C-alpha positions in Angstrom: 107.2 116.6 114.8 104.4 114.1 115.3 100.8 114.5 113.3 98.8 111.8 114.1 96.8 110.2 111.5 94.1 108.3 112.6 91.4 106.2 110.1 87.1 106.4 110.3 85.4 106.2 113.2 83.3 102.6 112.7 79.5 103.2 114.0 77.2 101.2 115.0 75.2 100.6 111.8 78.5 100.3 109.0 81.0 96.8 111.5 83.8 98.5 108.5 86.5 100.5 109.3 88.0 100.6 105.4 88.2 103.3 103.6 86.6 104.5 100.5 88.1 103.3 97.4 88.3 106.5 95.0 89.6 106.7 90.9 92.1 109.8 89.4 90.9 111.2 86.5 94.1 111.5 84.1 93.7 113.9 80.9 95.6 114.6 78.2 95.4 118.8 77.3 94.2 121.7 78.2 90.6 122.4 79.7 90.1 125.8 79.6 87.2 126.7 82.1 84.5 129.9 80.1 84.8 132.9 80.8 81.7 133.1 83.0 81.1 130.5 85.2 77.4 129.0 85.4 76.0 129.1 89.2 74.1 126.1 88.7 74.0 122.7 90.3 75.1 120.1 88.6 73.6 116.8 88.7 75.3 114.0 90.7 76.3 111.4 87.8 78.4 114.2 87.1 82.4 114.7 87.7 83.2 118.7 89.2 86.5 120.6 88.7 86.7 123.4 90.7 87.8 126.8 88.7 90.5 129.5 90.5 88.6 132.7 89.3 91.3 134.7 91.5 91.9 136.2 95.0 90.9 133.7 96.8 87.9 132.6 95.5 87.0 129.3 93.8 84.5 127.9 91.5 82.4 124.9 90.8 81.5 123.7 87.9 80.4 120.4 85.7 83.5 119.1 84.0 81.4 116.3 82.3 79.9 112.6 82.8 81.7 109.2 83.1 80.4 106.3 82.2 81.0 102.9 81.5 80.7 100.7 77.7 79.5 97.4 78.4 83.4 95.3 78.8 84.1 97.8 81.4 85.8 100.6 79.2 85.3 104.4 81.0 84.0 106.7 78.6 84.0 111.0 79.3 81.9 113.3 77.2 83.2 116.8 77.8 80.4 119.1 76.2 80.7 118.4 72.5 83.3 115.6 73.2 83.8 112.0 74.0 87.3 110.6 74.8 87.6 106.8 75.1 89.5 105.7 78.4 91.4 102.5 80.2 91.9 101.9 84.4 95.3 101.5 84.7 96.6 100.5 88.5 98.4 103.0 90.6 101.8 101.6 90.7 102.0 103.3 94.1 98.4 104.2 95.6 97.9 107.9 97.2 96.2 108.7 100.6 93.2 110.6 100.6 93.4 112.8 104.2 91.0 115.0 105.7 92.0 117.5 107.6 90.8 118.4 111.3 91.3 120.2 113.9 91.1 118.0 117.4 89.3 118.6 120.4 90.3 119.4 123.3 90.1 115.5 125.0 91.1 114.0 121.7 94.6 116.2 121.4 98.0 114.0 121.8 99.9 113.7 124.6 103.5 113.3 122.1 102.3 115.6 119.3 103.5 118.9 119.1 100.9 121.1 116.7 98.2 118.7 119.1 95.2 121.2 117.4 95.4 119.0 113.7 95.1 116.0 112.8 94.4 114.0 109.7 92.0 111.3 109.5 92.9 109.2 106.4 89.4 110.2 103.6 90.0 107.1 100.8 92.6 105.6 98.9 93.2 105.5 94.9 94.9 102.2 93.7 93.5 103.0 90.4 93.6 105.6 87.7 90.4 106.3 84.5 93.0 107.8 81.4 92.3 109.0 78.7 95.0 109.8 76.4 93.2 109.0 73.2 92.4 111.8 70.2 88.9 112.6 71.4 85.5 112.1 69.4 83.6 115.1 68.3 79.9 114.5 69.3 77.7 116.4 66.7 74.4 116.9 68.3 
């Protein structure tokens, strides 16, 4: 089976078709979501996570805020805890792919499953590793 993989389409205003670079967050330990998840939209400066609410539903909740210190060290605040991390280059990069349903005119003649194609949405070459014991913040 051949599944077509395409690059993002280039618009007239954007001549660069290089995929967007993403970052991976690696946390050690366990994150336990609250029993009730608030239904408010988080600010854009925070990191979100999808939480399984049972059956087929998921809810989006704020994970924490990531900022960088003056020397470039990532710092993440989760509730009343602050984690200090480091940026690590990955041995093998990851590709983020977006699944698209192909239109009739874009279908591939050589493909077995011509109704689905994938577009490269981004590339991950670095990760933020938070492997140290968190510091408690008194507020």
